[in-house]
N, C-alpha and C positions, 0 to 999 in steps of 0.2 A: 919660275918663281911667281907667286901670286903678286898681283899689282895693287897699287894704292892710288886712288884718285882723290884729289882735294878740290872741292868746289868752294872757292872764296867768294864771299858775298858781302853785301851791306844789308841792314835791316829793311824789310819790306821790298825786297828786290824780286820776289817770286821764286826765291831759291828753295823754299820748302816744298813747293809743288814739283820742282825738278827732282829734289831728293825723293819725293814720293814715287816717282817713276823708277828710281833705282831700287827702292824697297820692293816695288812690284816686280821688277826683273827677277829677283830671287837669286842672282849669281854673285851678289856682294853682301858682305856684312856692313851695314849702314850705321854710321854714328852721326847723331844730330847735335851739332854745336858743342862738342866735348870741351873745347877751350873756354867756353863761357863759364865753366865751373871753376876756373882760376880767376875769372874777372868778377864773379858775383857769388854771394852766399845768401843764406836765409834772411840776413839783416839788410840786404841791399834794397834800395828804394825802387828799383825796377820791378814791375809786376812779374810775378813768377808763381809757379805751383810748387811741387815738392822737389827742391834742389838737393835734398838729402837722399840721393838715389844711388850712391855707391861709386860714382865716377871720381877719378882723381881730382885733386884741387890744385895741382901744380902743373906747369908746362911740361917738365920732364916726365911727370907721372902720366899725363895724357899721351905724350909721344910714345912712351913705353907701352901703353894700352893699345895704341894703333899698331905699333910694330908687332906686338905679340899676336894680335888678331890676324895679322897678315901671314903669320906662320901657317895658318890652317885654311884661310879663305882670302879672296881678294877683298879689299877694303875701300869703301867710299865714305868720306867724311865731309860734311858741310859745316862751314864756320865763318865767322866774321874776322877779318884781319885785325880790326881794332882790339879784339879781345886779347891778342898776344903779339902785338906789332913789334915791340922791342925784341922779344924772344925770336920771332921769325927772322927779323933782319940780321940777327947774330947767329943764325943756324942754317947756312946754305946747304949743309949736308942733308937736312930733313927736307928742304924744298926740292933738292935734286933727286931724292929717292921716290918721288911721286909725280904723277901727271897733274899739273896745276891748271884748273879751269876757273874763269872769272865770270860772274853774272852781275850786270849793272841794270839800273832802271833810272829813268829821268828823275832827278832829285826832287822836283816839286811834288809829284805824287807820292814818292817814297817818304818825304818829310811829313806831309800832311797825314799819311797813314800811320807813321811812327808816332807823331804827336798825339793822335787819337788814342794810342795805346799807352804812351808814357810821356805825359806832358812835361816832365822834368828832364827829359833827355839832354845830355850835354852835347856840345858841338862835335866832339870827335866821334860820337856814336852815330852820326849820320853815315859815316863809314867810307865815303868815296875816296877821301884823301889817303886813308890807310891802305885801301885796296890798290890805289895807284902806285904807292910806294912798293908794295910787294910785287905788283905787275912788272914794274921797272926792274926790280931785283931779279925776278925769274927770267926776264928777257936777257939781262946781262949774264946771268949764270949759264943759261942754255944756248945763247946766241940765236934764239928763235922767239917769235912773238907768240905768247900764250893764246889759247883759244878764249875768245870773249863772246858771251851771249848777252843780248839785250832782253830783259824780262818781258818787254812788250812783244818782241818777236816770238818768244816762247808762248805767250798767251794767244797771239793771233795766228801764228803759223807753227803749231807744235810739232807736227810731223816733219816738216822741212827742217826746223831748228834742231830737232833731236836726231834726225838722220845725219846732219852735218856734224853734230857732236860725236855721234857713234863712229862716223868715218874718221874723224880726227883722232879719236881714242883707239881706233882699230877694234871696235866692239861690234858684235852683231846687233843690228837694229831689231828690236822686238816690239812690233806694233801693239801687241796685247798688253804691254806694260803702260800704255797710255790711258787705260781705264781700270777702275778698281771699285771695291765696295767701300762705301762711306764708313770710316772708322778712325780711331786715334791710335796710330802705331805707338808701340811702347817707347820708341825713341823720343816722341814728342811730349811725354807726360810731364816732364819738369817745366816745360814752357807752354803747356796746353792752351792757356788763355790767349796766346799770340796766334794760334793756328786754327781758330774756329772755322774759318771759311775752307781751309784745306781739309780739315777733318770732315766737314759735311760734303765735300766734293766727291764726285765719281770720275772726274776727268779734268783736264786743263781747260779752264774757261776763258773766253775771249776778254780782252781788256775793255773796260767801259770807256766810251767816248766822252762821257760827261766829266768835267773837272771844273770846279768853281775856284778860280784863282784867288778869290777873296779869302778863302781858307788859309792861304799863305800870306797875302798882303795885309790881312788884318792883324798879324802878329809880327811886329818889327824884328824880333829876335829870330823868327823863322825865316824871314827874308834874308837876314844876315847869314844864317846857316846855309841857305840856298846859294847865295852869292859866293860863299866860301867854297862850296863843294861842286858847283856846276862846272867850273873849268876842268876838274879831274874827270868828271863824267864825259865831257866833250872829248878829252884826249883819248880815253879808252873806247868811246863809241866809234871813233874813226876805224878801229880795227874790226868792229862788228860790221861796219859798212863794207869793208873789204871782203867779208864773207858773202856779201850779196852780189858782188860783181861777177 
């Protein structure tokens, strides 16, 4: 049977560049944030491009789309847990029929990057808490700790990070999938403005060492967002560190 891999992320976690590797592999049908289409529409305040792109607008519709695609090819889908948190929590069958991978990034940088794109972002959209809830649910359902990637590891040690992921997923590691022609894959077009750097890239780029904490501390509500989500990042990051041992 064809497989399904879910990459659960939070905004600005470097999940899109990891998705780009799976597009380049060529052995998966790749879906970019399909559950976002049940969370947002053309009237939503969040910056978007053309959301009227034919994807289903309901949880059950998106799930059926992924399952139907799996009938003919292996499927990789990347999404944010907060887009469909309640539905996922009530749907263990769906979580159990796929391999669930999680990618996290230290929330200070993720929040500042998110704020630059969408200054009105609500607290839950930071995303770490929703991810942690699904991470815990998958752990309980499977009796195993899911694979967790730190986005900074992906940026700074892409080959090692992706080899570990492929070993975990029992996939062949394809080094040629770590480079590509600069382009906007069709999957990104609904959210193209969010992925300018990824669109212009030809490989996974190292993380910048520069970070001005004042970008966070100058906005009291961003500090509150950070303090709310940092504990969930720390809990999940423990499992990334086990990967390094």
